[in-house]
Each structure stands twice: as structure tokens, then as C-alpha cells.
C-alpha positions in Angstrom: -38.5 -2.6 -40.4 -40.3 -3.8 -36.6 -40.5 -1.8 -34.0 -37.0 -1.1 -31.2 -39.2 -2.3 -28.8 -42.2 -3.9 -27.6 -44.7 -2.2 -26.0 -48.1 -4.2 -24.7 -51.3 -2.5 -24.0 -51.1 -3.7 -20.0 -48.1 -2.2 -20.0 -49.9 1.6 -20.1 -51.4 2.9 -17.2 -52.0 5.8 -15.2 -50.9 5.6 -11.2 -51.0 7.5 -8.2 -47.4 7.6 -6.9 -46.2 10.0 -3.9 -42.0 9.5 -5.0 -39.9 8.7 -7.2 -38.9 5.5 -4.9 -43.0 4.6 -5.0 -42.5 5.3 -9.1 -39.6 2.8 -9.6 -41.0 0.5 -7.5 -44.6 0.4 -9.4 -43.0 0.6 -12.5 -40.8 -2.5 -11.4 -44.3 -4.5 -10.9 -45.8 -3.6 -14.2 -42.6 -4.6 -16.2 -42.9 -8.3 -13.8 -46.7 -8.6 -14.6 -46.4 -8.0 -18.1 -43.5 -9.5 -19.4 -43.0 -11.8 -16.8 -39.7 -10.9 -14.8 -38.7 -10.7 -12.0 -39.7 -7.1 -10.1 -37.0 -7.9 -7.3 -34.2 -7.5 -10.1 -35.9 -5.1 -12.2 -36.4 -2.6 -9.2 -32.8 -3.7 -8.2 -31.0 -2.4 -11.7 -34.0 0.4 -12.3 -32.5 2.0 -8.8 -29.0 1.2 -10.0 -29.2 3.0 -13.0 -30.7 6.0 -11.4 -27.9 6.3 -8.6 -25.4 7.2 -12.0 -27.5 9.9 -12.7 -31.3 10.7 -12.7 -33.1 9.5 -16.1 -35.4 12.8 -15.1 -35.5 14.0 -18.6 -37.2 17.3 -18.3 -40.5 18.9 -18.8 -42.2 16.7 -17.1 -40.5 13.3 -18.4 -38.4 10.3 -16.7 -37.0 7.6 -18.9 -36.2 4.9 -16.3 -33.6 1.9 -18.1 -31.8 -0.6 -17.3 -30.8 -3.9 -18.8 -31.6 -7.1 -17.5 -30.2 -11.0 -18.0 -32.8 -13.2 -20.0 -34.6 -10.8 -22.5 -34.8 -11.3 -25.6 -35.5 -8.2 -27.1 -36.2 -4.5 -25.2 -39.7 -4.4 -23.9 -40.8 -0.9 -22.4 -43.9 0.6 -19.9 -45.5 3.7 -20.1 -47.0 5.6 -16.6 -49.2 8.5 -16.5 -49.1 9.9 -13.2 -52.0 11.5 -11.4 -50.0 14.5 -9.7 -46.6 14.8 -11.0 -44.0 13.7 -8.6 -39.8 15.5 -7.9 -37.7 13.0 -9.6 -34.5 14.8 -9.7 -34.9 15.8 -12.8 -32.3 18.1 -15.3 -34.5 21.2 -15.4 -35.6 20.4 -11.6 -39.2 19.9 -12.9 -41.4 17.2 -11.5 -42.3 14.2 -13.8 -46.1 13.5 -14.7 -45.1 10.9 -17.8 -42.5 7.8 -16.8 -41.6 5.9 -20.1 -39.4 2.8 -19.2 -37.2 0.7 -21.0 -35.8 -2.3 -20.5 -33.0 -4.0 -22.9 -31.1 -7.7 -22.6 -27.9 -7.3 -20.7 -25.9 -7.1 -24.2 -28.2 -5.5 -26.3 -25.8 -2.2 -26.5 -26.7 -0.4 -30.1 -30.2 -2.0 -29.5 -31.1 -0.3 -26.1 -29.4 3.2 -26.9 -31.7 3.0 -30.7 -35.0 2.3 -28.5 -33.9 5.4 -25.4 -33.5 7.7 -28.6 -36.3 6.8 -30.1 -38.2 7.1 -27.0 -36.7 10.4 -26.2 -37.9 11.7 -29.5 -41.0 10.7 -28.7 -41.1 12.4 -25.2 -39.7 15.7 -27.0 -42.6 15.6 -29.6 -45.0 18.9 -28.4 -48.2 17.4 -29.7 -47.5 13.7 -28.0 -46.5 15.4 -25.0 -49.8 17.3 -25.1 -51.8 14.5 -26.0 -50.4 12.2 -23.2 -51.4 14.3 -20.6 -54.7 14.9 -22.2 -55.7 11.1 -23.0 -58.7 10.0 -21.1 -57.7 6.4 -20.0 -54.5 3.8 -20.3 -56.3 2.6 -24.0 -56.1 6.4 -25.1 -52.2 6.7 -24.0 -52.0 2.8 -25.5 -53.3 4.2 -28.6 -51.0 7.7 -28.9 -48.0 5.5 -27.9 -48.4 2.5 -30.3 -49.3 4.9 -33.5 -46.2 6.5 -32.7 -44.0 3.7 -32.2 -45.5 2.5 -35.6 -44.8 5.3 -37.5 -41.3 5.2 -36.2 -41.0 1.4 -37.6 -42.3 2.2 -40.8 
């Protein structure tokens, strides 16, 4: 079985952000740069989804997600924030881990399965702690890639 989504090393990093809007903008820029997508469209879709209800998942995690035309499969990006930012999360806690997901417009079940896999990964206490302690983007990517590969096996 293959992974439910693509996560490339360049799509993982630590950023400085001071607001939810800045986070979504930087996430859109990251998706655009790494996966060759239109940053304006990505940001519009992420903001549209956010208007339906915050993707602040709780425990310092947000999972902004959207569907985008012309994608062939789900793609992901992961941002660790230098300092926690208010994100209208369900538990009221600011977020410092942001796992973005974009899926093809017609990817109904695939989108939901990818979201569920990300959600499981972010609920794992050991993973959550390790992501917070990782020294750099390379270490973050290694943690995420190992977990994704393990889930796909």
C-alpha cells in the first residue's frame, strides 16, 4: 500500500507567524513553491474552508485543508511555529504545529482517509512531543516520513 498523501522534504519547516492569516498565507506559499500550485487559489481555498469552522484541532495542532483543481493526488505540508499563535481551536489553545493537506477536487474518500491519518499522527503523544523537540526541518521531516511510511505498510 502507498502513502495516502505526498509529503516532500521541502514542504516541512519552521516559520515565524503572528496570526492565523499569516499562517495560512505562509502555508499557501509553501504549497505553491513545493508542488507548483497557484498560491492565490490555495490561499482562497484554505480560507474558504476555515470559514466553515476552524481547523484548529486542539492540543496546539491545526490541520488546514482544502480541495484544489488539477491535483493528481493529496499533498501535504508541515509547519512548526516558532511561537504559538491563536487559531480559534476547539480547545481555545494556540497552535504551534500546522499540518496542511490539499486534495484533488474529486478526492472524496481519499481526502477523508488522508485527514484521518494526519489526525491520528497528531494525536499520538510521542509524535507530538518529538515534533516539538526536533532540532530542524530535516529532523521534522524524518519523524513525519517515518510515521507516514509506517502507516502505509
